N, C-alpha and C positions, 0 to 999 in steps of 0.2 A: 468486578464480575467478569468471569471468563466466558466468552461466547463459544460454545463447542457444538459441533454437529457432525454427523456421520456422512462421509462422502466417499463413495467407492470402497467401502469397507474399512476406512481409516477415520480416526477421530482427528478433526482439525480445529484450530482456533481462529480467531479473527485475524491475527497477523499472518497465519498460513494462507487464508483466503486473500488477504491484501497482497502478499508476495505472488500468489498465483495470478492475480489480475495484472500486476506489473510485468510479470514474466510473459504472459500471453499478449498483452497490448503493447509492450515495450515503452510507450510514452503515454501518459494520461494526466489529466488535471486533478489536482488534489480534491477539489470539490466533487468531481465525478466519482472518485473512489469512495468518498465519504457517503454520498447518496447511495451508491450501489451496495455498500456494506451496512448502511443504516447505522453509522457510528459518528460521533462528533468529529468535526474537522481537526480539532485540537489533538485528538487521539491519533488520527492519520498523520498529522504533522510530527508528533512525537515519534511514532514508529518510523517515519521517513528519516528523521535525524539519526536514529539508531542504525538503520540500514545503510545510510550514506556513510556513517563512520566506519562501517564494516566493509565498505567498498562495493556494495551490491547495487546501489542506485545513485543517481545524480539528481539533486534538487535544483531546478532553474526557476528564477523569478522574472516576471515581466511586470509591467506597470499594474496590471489588475489580476494576474493569474499566477498560480504556482503550479509548475509541471514536475512530475516525477518520471524519471526515465530509468529503466532497467539497464544496467551496464555490465553486470556479471555474466560470465560465459556459461 
């Protein structure tokens, strides 16, 4: 299921909103993004791997937390 909504005259998807959060906050916990977007953590993690492979974000792991950091210019 594709989650779409109209924002400022544009149709955006869940991954668009995800990228906007990362761009705006620069560094955020995976669980925080999952809650904010109301989507499963597994989906956020999958999207994160895709964006990391494209060189847009960096995924950092600590003992208990996964951080997502926007690195694209």
